[in-house]
C-alpha positions in Angstrom: 236.5 197.2 256.2 233.3 198.9 256.9 233.4 200.5 253.5 233.8 197.1 251.7 230.8 195.8 253.9 228.7 198.8 252.8 229.6 198.2 249.1 228.9 194.5 249.3 225.4 195.2 250.9 224.7 197.9 248.2 225.7 195.5 245.5 223.5 192.8 246.8 220.6 195.2 247.0 221.1 196.3 243.4 221.3 192.7 242.2 218.0 191.9 244.1 216.3 194.8 242.5 217.5 193.9 239.0 216.4 190.4 239.6 213.0 191.3 240.9 212.4 194.1 238.4 213.6 191.9 235.5 211.2 189.0 236.4 208.4 191.4 236.8 209.0 192.7 233.4 209.0 189.2 232.0 205.7 188.4 233.7 204.2 191.7 232.1 205.7 190.9 228.7 204.5 187.3 228.6 201.1 188.3 229.8 200.6 190.4 226.6 201.5 187.6 224.3 198.9 185.5 222.5 200.5 182.6 220.8 198.5 180.4 218.5 200.7 177.8 216.8 199.3 174.4 216.0 199.9 172.1 218.8 198.9 168.6 220.1 196.7 169.9 222.9 195.4 173.0 224.6 195.8 173.0 228.4 193.4 175.0 230.4 194.4 175.5 234.0 191.6 175.0 236.6 190.2 177.7 238.9 187.5 177.7 241.5 184.3 175.9 240.8 181.0 175.7 242.6 179.3 172.2 242.4 180.2 171.8 238.8 179.8 175.3 237.8 183.0 177.2 236.9 183.7 180.5 238.6 183.9 183.6 236.5 187.7 183.4 236.3 187.5 179.8 235.2 184.7 180.4 232.7 186.9 183.0 231.0 189.8 180.6 230.8 187.4 177.9 229.3 186.0 180.3 226.7 189.5 181.2 225.6 190.4 177.5 225.3 187.3 176.9 223.2 188.1 179.8 221.0 191.6 178.4 220.2 189.9 174.8 219.7 187.4 176.4 217.3 190.3 178.0 215.3 192.1 174.7 214.9 195.0 175.4 217.2 194.7 171.8 218.6 192.2 169.0 218.2 191.7 168.5 221.9 191.6 170.3 225.2 193.1 169.1 228.4 191.4 170.3 231.6 193.2 170.2 234.9 192.7 170.8 238.6 191.9 168.6 241.6 189.0 168.4 244.0 188.9 170.3 247.2 187.7 168.6 250.5 183.9 168.3 250.3 183.6 169.0 246.5 181.5 166.9 244.4 183.5 167.8 241.2 187.1 168.5 240.5 188.2 171.5 238.7 189.1 169.4 235.7 185.7 167.8 235.6 183.9 171.0 235.9 185.9 172.5 233.1 185.2 169.4 230.8 181.5 169.7 231.4 181.4 173.4 230.5 183.4 172.7 227.4 181.0 169.9 226.4 177.9 171.9 227.1 179.4 174.8 225.0 180.0 172.7 221.9 183.3 170.8 222.3 183.1 167.1 221.4 183.5 164.9 224.4 186.1 162.8 222.7 188.1 165.9 222.3 188.5 166.5 226.0 190.9 164.9 228.4 190.3 165.3 232.1 193.3 165.4 234.4 191.8 165.8 238.0 195.0 166.1 239.9 196.8 169.0 241.6 196.0 171.6 244.1 198.5 174.0 242.5 199.9 175.0 239.1 203.0 172.8 239.4 201.3 169.6 240.4 198.5 170.2 237.8 200.9 170.8 234.9 203.2 167.8 236.1 200.0 165.6 236.0 198.9 166.9 232.5 202.3 166.3 231.1 202.4 162.8 232.2 199.0 162.1 230.6 200.0 164.0 227.4 203.3 162.4 227.0 201.8 158.9 227.6 199.7 159.6 224.5 202.6 160.9 222.5 201.5 164.6 222.8 204.4 166.9 223.3 203.4 170.5 222.4 200.7 172.7 224.1 199.3 176.0 224.3 198.5 176.9 227.9 195.4 179.0 228.7 195.3 180.8 232.1 195.2 184.4 233.2 197.7 186.8 231.8 199.9 187.3 234.8 200.0 183.5 235.5 201.2 182.7 231.9 205.0 183.0 232.5 205.0 180.8 235.6 202.7 178.2 234.0 204.9 178.0 230.7 208.0 177.6 232.8 206.7 174.7 234.8 205.2 173.1 231.6 208.5 173.3 230.0 210.3 172.0 233.1 207.7 169.0 233.0 208.9 168.1 229.5 206.5 170.0 227.2 207.0 172.5 224.6 204.8 175.3 225.6 203.2 178.6 224.3 200.6 180.8 226.1 197.3 182.3 225.1 196.0 184.0 228.1 192.4 185.3 228.6 192.2 189.1 228.5 188.8 189.4 230.0 187.3 188.7 233.5 187.7 190.0 237.0 191.5 189.6 237.1 192.2 192.0 234.3 189.6 194.7 235.1 191.5 197.4 237.0 195.2 198.6 237.1 195.3 197.9 240.8 194.3 194.2 240.3 196.8 193.9 237.6 199.6 195.4 239.6 198.8 193.1 242.5 198.9 190.0 240.4 202.1 191.0 238.7 203.7 191.3 242.1 202.3 188.0 243.3 203.5 186.2 240.2 207.0 187.7 240.3 207.4 186.4 243.9 205.8 183.1 243.0 208.2 182.6 240.0 211.3 183.5 241.9 210.2 181.1 244.7 209.8 178.4 242.1 213.3 179.0 240.6 214.8 178.9 244.0 213.0 176.0 245.6 211.4 174.1 242.7 208.0 174.3 244.4 204.8 176.2 244.1 204.1 179.0 246.6 200.4 179.7 245.5 197.4 177.6 244.8 196.4 178.9 241.2 
């Protein structure tokens, strides 16, 4: 009996290690992709902003979205992200202002100022897009965030690809990259298990 218990425990440990390792590998693999099909809209996920000025992380995402827009990947950009307590601007509003100031036509932006995490932001963006008959998107975020964001967007009813930024503070060192891969692996497994977001990003 003890031998069977040991085998069951060992089997469970092996399965868990394969699941975690496989998920981490998928996070890493999708982070390296840069998909640029023609779509209905580019969705750029929000990040910290300071009184209307995007943080470095957010500015790199917005720059990537503008590059895709300039290349004709989509005729419009959707900015996402809500407003923290005490903020004058939402992340989505801050992002749209940055895009307009950097040459994107105002009528080519759609502000979706909802969501304090990836899941709720993408669900809100999906509702707004589908109300307008838009069904396909390229999602712009940080590399390690891409798989989780794409998974959530697809679950929200969109056909999604990813084109992450490959510059900025999140991708500067191997230690930073390893930390984010680990965090995203846990966050994606949590989402699959509970259908909820475990981090604000």
